C-alpha positions in Angstrom: 48.1 54.8 54.8 49.9 52.2 52.7 47.5 52.6 49.9 48.2 56.3 49.9 51.9 55.9 49.8 51.6 53.3 47.0 49.3 55.7 45.0 51.8 58.5 45.5 54.6 56.2 44.3 52.6 55.3 41.2 52.0 58.9 40.3 55.6 59.9 40.7 56.6 56.9 38.4 54.0 57.9 35.9 55.4 61.5 35.9 58.9 60.2 35.5 58.0 58.1 32.4 56.1 61.0 30.9 59.1 63.4 31.3 61.4 60.7 29.9 59.2 60.2 26.9 58.9 64.0 26.4 62.7 64.3 26.4 63.0 61.5 24.0 60.5 63.2 21.6 62.6 66.4 21.7 65.7 64.5 20.7 64.0 63.1 17.8 62.5 66.4 16.6 65.6 67.7 14.5 65.4 64.5 12.5 61.8 63.6 12.3 60.1 67.1 11.9 61.8 68.2 8.7 61.2 64.7 7.2 57.5 65.1 8.0 57.4 68.6 6.6 59.0 67.3 3.3 56.7 64.4 3.1 53.6 66.5 3.5 54.9 68.7 0.6 56.4 71.6 2.6 59.8 73.0 2.2 62.8 73.2 4.5 66.0 75.2 3.9 69.2 73.6 2.8 70.6 74.3 6.2 67.7 72.6 8.0 68.0 69.6 5.6 71.7 69.2 6.4 71.0 69.5 10.2 68.2 66.9 10.0 70.3 64.5 8.1 73.1 64.8 10.7 70.7 64.4 13.5 69.2 61.3 11.9 72.6 59.8 11.4 73.5 60.4 15.1 70.2 58.9 16.3 70.5 55.9 14.1 73.9 55.1 15.6 72.7 55.7 19.2 69.5 53.7 19.3 68.8 50.1 19.4 65.0 50.1 19.7 63.5 48.4 16.6 60.4 50.4 16.4 62.4 53.7 16.7 65.0 52.5 14.2 62.2 51.9 11.7 60.8 55.4 12.2 64.3 57.0 12.0 65.2 55.0 8.8 62.1 56.4 7.1 62.8 59.8 8.1 66.4 59.5 6.9 65.3 58.0 3.7 62.9 60.9 3.0 65.7 63.3 3.8 68.2 61.6 1.6 65.5 61.6 -1.3 65.1 65.3 -0.9 68.8 65.9 -0.8 69.3 63.9 -4.0 66.4 65.8 -5.7 68.0 69.2 -4.8 71.5 68.2 -5.9 70.1 67.3 -9.4 68.6 70.8 -9.8 
């Protein structure tokens, strides 16, 4: 019986971690998705670009995870390059 309770506890903990990771991924999407589209050669609207830059700035200020910061900085850099390119045209 003790093994069953422990297995149930581990299963619930795994589901909680998965839900947290899924929520975190959804929060990153407004920043990372447009940056990925641009990097792949696709296009995003000016409005999407502005929203993505704002989301990246907000996320960069709110996170302290080094791996996540590296990822966000790369996305922000791609978005800034695209904004600069568009402002020249």
